[in-house]
N, C-alpha and C positions, 0 to 999 in steps of 0.2 A: 377440391383444390389438390393439385398434384404435389408430390414431395418437393420438387424443385421450386415450384411457385410459393409453397409454404416456407421453404428455406429462404427464398429471396425476400419474402415479406418480413420474416423474423430478422433477417440481417439488416434490411432497411430500417425497421423499427429500432433495432439496437443502435445503429449508427446515429439515427436522429436523436435517440436519448443521449448518447455520448456527446453529441454537439451541444445539446441543451445543458448537460451537466458542465461542460467546460465554460459555457457562457456564464453560469450561475451555480457554481458547485455547492455553495452553502444552502441555497434553497432546494437543490435537487437531492442532496444528501438526506434530507428529511423524508423523501418518498422515492426510495429506490424501486426499480421494477423487480418483479419476482422472476429472475432468470434461473435457468437450470444450472446445476453445479458445473456441467460441461461448459456452458457459455461463460460463466464467471471466470472459471480457470483459464479458458482460451483468451479472454480479454486481458487478464493479468499477465499471462505468458506473452502475448503480443506486445503489450506496453513495456514489459520488462526487457524483451529482446530489443525493441527499438531504443529504449533508454540506455541500456548497456552498450549497444552498438554505437550510438551516436557519441556516447562518452568516450569510447575507444577511439573512434575516428577523430574526434577533437584532440585527443592527446597525441595523435600521430604516432602510436606505438602498436605494432602488430600484436604484441601480447595482450594489450588492453582490448583490442578489437575482438580477438578470440575469446577473451574472458567475458566480454560483454555478450557475445553470441551463445557461448557454450555453458558458462558457469553461472553468470549473474541471474538469468531467468530461474534457474533451479535453487540457487541460494535464496533469492527473493521469494519464491513460491514456498519454500520451506518455512522461512521466517514468517510469512503471511499466515500459513496454516497453524504454526506454533502460536502466534498472537491470537488468532481467532479462537483456537482451542483454549488458550489461557482465559480469554474474556468469557467464553462459554461456560467454563467451570467456575469463574468468578461470580457469574450470575447464579449458578446452582448453589454455591456455598454461601456467598454473602448477601445475595439478593433473594435467596430462597425461591427461585423459580427457574424454569427452563425456557430457553428461547429457541427459535429456529435457527440451527447452525448455519445453513446455507444462506439465510438472510444476513446473519451476522458476518459471515465470510464476505458476502457481497459488500457489506459496509466497510470492512477492512480493505477490500480490493479497491474500491472507489476512493476511499480516504488516502490510499497510497499514491494516487496520481500526481499530487503536488511533489512528493518525494521523487518520483521518477523524473519529473521535469527538472528539478533542481540537481538531481544526480548527474545529469549530463555535463554540468560544469565542474563537477567535484574534483577532477584531476588538476585543475588550475586554482580552484578555491576550495580547499578541503572542507572548511567549516560550512560551506554553503548547503551541504546535505542536512545539516541541522535546521537550517531555515525551512527546507522542505519538510522535515519531520515536524516542525512547529505548525506548518499548515496542515499536515496530516493529522496531528493531534487535535487541532481546532475542528477539522471535519469529524474526527471520531467523537469528540465531545458533543457536537451538534447531533450526530447520527444516534449516539447512545441515549441522548436526552429525548430526542424527538421520536425516533422509530422504536426504541426499546424501553421507553418510559422510565429510564434510570434518572434519579434526581441529578440536577445539574452539578451540585456540590460533589456528589460521589463520582460522577463521570469525570469532573475536573481532577479530583484526587487520583483516580485510577490512571488517567492518561498522563498526568504530571509524574507519577511514580514510574510508569513505563518509560517515559521520555528520559527521566533522570538516570534510570538503569542503562538505557542505550547509551546516553552520554558517558557514563562511567566506563562502560565496555570500550567505547571509542577512545576515551582518554588513556585508559590503560594500555590499549593496543598502540597508540601513538607514543607513549613513553617507553614501552618495551622495544619498539622499533628504533627509537632515538638511542636507547642504551646499546642496542646491538650495532648500530652505526658507529658508536664510539670505539668499539673493539676492533 
């Protein structure tokens, strides 16, 4: 099989899985394919660019469009890598075992898809991002429990703690912006 035929086959297989995933994310988060690091990061980058750009277009502000194209993918990628690394070391310290980092990153990337979808409307409904984060958290819990054999109780606690910390950061940011607006 030539390089291009192989690339075409892998691309088609990846697209088919993504379609299946969006049809039934809870079932497919349990058995993610073993993609290369490059493919996982590429899929994440494409979805974050599309999400950020659509959010910018919907807001009808040029600055938001540019942010969605240029900054949002890199911020999202950084946060995804930090979250994956945090969970990786959580496994080592608290679960006393090492997991496959690329597979864990794959779980975090796929679990983020609901957030990307809800993020599109965040300029009009700021709190909607947290609904996306709730769905992301639910997928993380299922993935951690099914794919990484973490007890459900521990995975719920971990994800709930992370979600609460994200909420506190968001709330603090909103309060500081509101305070700055009054000056």
